[in-house]
C-alpha positions as CSV (number, residue, x, y, z in Angstrom):
1,M,-33.0,17.6,-41.3
2,D,-35.9,20.0,-41.5
3,D,-33.6,23.0,-40.9
4,S,-31.5,22.1,-43.9
5,I,-34.5,21.7,-46.2
6,S,-35.9,25.0,-45.1
7,Y,-32.6,26.8,-45.8
8,V,-32.4,25.2,-49.2
9,M,-36.0,26.4,-50.0
10,V,-35.1,29.9,-48.8
11,A,-32.0,29.9,-51.1
12,F,-34.1,28.7,-54.1
13,I,-36.7,31.4,-53.5
14,I,-34.0,34.1,-53.3
15,I,-32.1,32.7,-56.4
16,G,-35.4,32.4,-58.4
17,T,-36.5,35.9,-57.5
18,T,-33.1,37.3,-58.4
19,Y,-33.2,35.5,-61.8
20,S,-36.7,36.9,-62.5
21,L,-35.5,40.4,-61.6
22,V,-32.6,40.1,-64.0
23,R,-35.0,38.9,-66.7
24,Q,-37.3,41.9,-66.1
25,I,-34.3,44.2,-66.4
26,Q,-33.4,42.5,-69.7
27,H,-36.9,43.0,-71.0
28,I,-36.7,46.7,-70.0
29,L,-33.5,47.2,-71.9
30,I,-34.8,45.4,-75.0
31,I,-38.0,47.5,-75.0
32,Q,-35.9,50.7,-74.6
33,N,-33.8,49.9,-77.6
34,V,-36.7,49.4,-79.9
35,K,-37.9,52.4,-81.9
36,A,-41.6,51.5,-81.5
37,N,-43.8,53.2,-79.0
38,Y,-44.2,50.7,-76.1
39,K,-44.7,53.2,-73.2
40,R,-47.4,51.1,-71.5
41,S,-45.2,48.0,-71.7
42,L,-42.2,49.9,-70.4
43,F,-44.2,51.3,-67.4
44,A,-45.5,47.8,-66.7
45,Y,-42.0,46.3,-66.8
46,Y,-40.7,49.0,-64.5
47,L,-43.6,48.3,-62.1
48,A,-42.8,44.5,-62.2
49,C,-39.1,45.1,-61.7
50,G,-39.8,47.4,-58.7
51,S,-42.2,44.9,-57.1
52,L,-39.8,42.0,-57.5
53,F,-37.0,44.2,-56.0
54,G,-39.3,45.1,-53.1
55,F,-40.3,41.5,-52.5
56,L,-36.6,40.5,-52.5
57,I,-35.7,43.1,-49.9
58,S,-38.8,42.3,-47.8
59,Y,-38.1,38.6,-48.0
60,I,-34.5,39.0,-47.0
61,L,-35.5,41.2,-44.1
62,N,-38.1,38.6,-43.0
63,I,-35.4,35.9,-43.0
64,L,-33.1,38.1,-41.0
65,V,-35.8,38.8,-38.5
66,A,-36.7,35.1,-38.3
67,I,-33.1,34.1,-37.5
68,Q,-32.9,37.0,-35.0
69,L,-30.1,38.9,-36.7
70,I,-32.2,42.1,-36.7
71,Q,-33.9,43.0,-33.4
72,S,-35.7,46.2,-34.0
73,N,-39.1,47.7,-33.0
74,L,-39.6,49.0,-36.6
75,V,-38.9,45.8,-38.5
76,K,-41.1,43.0,-37.3
77,S,-42.0,39.6,-38.9
78,D,-45.6,40.6,-39.4
79,T,-44.7,43.8,-41.3
80,T,-42.2,42.1,-43.5
81,A,-44.5,39.2,-44.3
82,L,-47.3,41.7,-45.2
83,S,-45.0,43.7,-47.4
84,C,-43.8,40.5,-49.2
85,F,-47.5,39.6,-49.8
86,L,-48.3,43.1,-51.2
87,F,-45.3,43.1,-53.5
88,I,-46.2,39.7,-54.9
89,M,-49.8,40.8,-55.4
90,I,-48.5,43.9,-57.3
91,Y,-46.3,41.7,-59.4
92,I,-49.1,39.3,-60.2
93,I,-51.6,42.1,-61.1
94,T,-48.9,43.7,-63.2
95,K,-48.1,40.5,-65.1
96,W,-51.8,39.6,-65.7
97,L,-53.5,42.9,-66.2
98,V,-51.1,45.8,-66.9
99,I,-48.6,44.3,-69.4
100,P,-50.3,44.4,-72.8
101,R,-50.5,41.2,-74.8
102,I,-48.9,42.4,-78.1
103,H,-47.8,39.6,-80.4
104,K,-45.0,41.6,-81.9
105,Q,-43.6,42.5,-78.5
106,H,-43.6,38.9,-77.3
107,K,-41.8,37.9,-80.4
108,L,-39.2,40.6,-79.7
109,L,-38.7,39.5,-76.1
110,K,-38.3,35.8,-77.1
111,E,-35.3,36.6,-79.5
């Protein structure tokens, strides 16, 4: 029973992160199509997109190491867990500190 619940949680995390990555890419495309000068926002969304992608890759590698599909000296559970943590921290810092809080921009992204 515990194994099935853990697999479902892993699937939810991967699906949720993939959805967030797709939303970040949509935000990048919306900002690129606007004629206004949103260079800081564009950089921040690129950084957020890269950190989500890095987290997703690191998390999948961590799962593959945990179920012993990958047995390598370079990829270990500790390193993948550390990289997952670092990518999530970069994403949180980007969302809270780097992305500017411009009212017009938020209106644009909501549409």
